C-alpha positions in Angstrom: 0.0 0.0 0.0 2.8 2.4 0.8 4.5 1.7 -2.5 1.4 3.1 -4.3 1.5 6.2 -2.2 5.2 6.7 -3.1 4.5 6.2 -6.8 1.6 8.7 -6.7 3.7 11.3 -4.9 6.5 10.8 -7.4 4.1 11.3 -10.3 2.7 14.4 -8.7 6.2 15.8 -8.4 6.8 15.2 -12.1 3.6 17.1 -13.0 4.7 20.1 -10.9 8.1 20.0 -12.4 6.6 20.1 -15.9 4.5 23.1 -15.0 7.5 24.9 -13.6 9.3 24.2 -17.0 6.2 25.8 -18.7 6.5 29.0 -16.5 10.2 29.2 -17.2 9.5 29.0 -20.9 7.1 31.9 -20.6 9.7 34.0 -18.8 12.2 33.3 -21.6 9.8 34.6 -24.3 10.9 38.2 -23.6 14.6 37.6 -23.8 15.0 36.8 -27.5 12.9 37.4 -30.6 13.0 33.7 -31.6 12.3 32.4 -28.0 8.5 32.9 -28.6 8.6 29.9 -31.0 10.8 28.0 -28.6 8.4 28.7 -25.8 5.5 27.4 -27.9 7.4 24.3 -28.7 8.2 23.8 -25.0 4.5 24.4 -24.1 3.5 21.7 -26.6 6.1 19.2 -25.3 5.1 19.9 -21.7 1.5 19.2 -22.6 2.5 15.9 -24.1 4.6 14.9 -21.0 2.0 16.1 -18.5 -0.7 14.3 -20.4 1.4 11.1 -20.3 2.0 11.3 -16.5 -1.5 12.5 -15.5 -2.9 9.7 -17.6 -1.6 7.3 -14.9 -3.5 9.2 -12.2 -6.6 10.5 -13.9 -7.3 8.1 -16.8 -8.6 10.1 -19.9 -9.0 13.4 -18.2 -6.0 15.2 -19.9 -7.3 14.1 -23.3 -10.8 15.3 -22.4 -9.5 18.8 -21.9 -7.8 18.7 -25.3 -11.0 17.5 -26.9 -13.0 20.3 -25.4 -10.5 22.9 -26.5 -10.7 21.9 -30.1 -14.4 21.1 -30.2 -16.1 24.5 -30.0 -19.6 23.2 -30.3 -19.4 21.7 -26.8 -19.1 25.2 -25.3 -22.5 26.1 -26.7 -24.1 23.0 -25.2 -22.5 23.7 -21.8 -23.6 27.3 -21.8 -27.2 26.2 -22.7 -27.4 24.3 -19.4 -26.1 27.1 -17.2 
């Protein structure tokens, strides 16, 4: 039982490390004119890595967020029910 807790805590640490990498990439955007493209690449790579690691903890939740972002019709359905 304690082994699962250790693996879960390790996975959560990886998620936080990836988000820290994302924030560092945002700060680097203002240092160089080409760093905006690099920051977008890092954001994309961070999203892939975070989706991979959170998939162990939350199942399909990371992919659900991506599907909602690209499927604009779902927002109209959700706003209808509010």
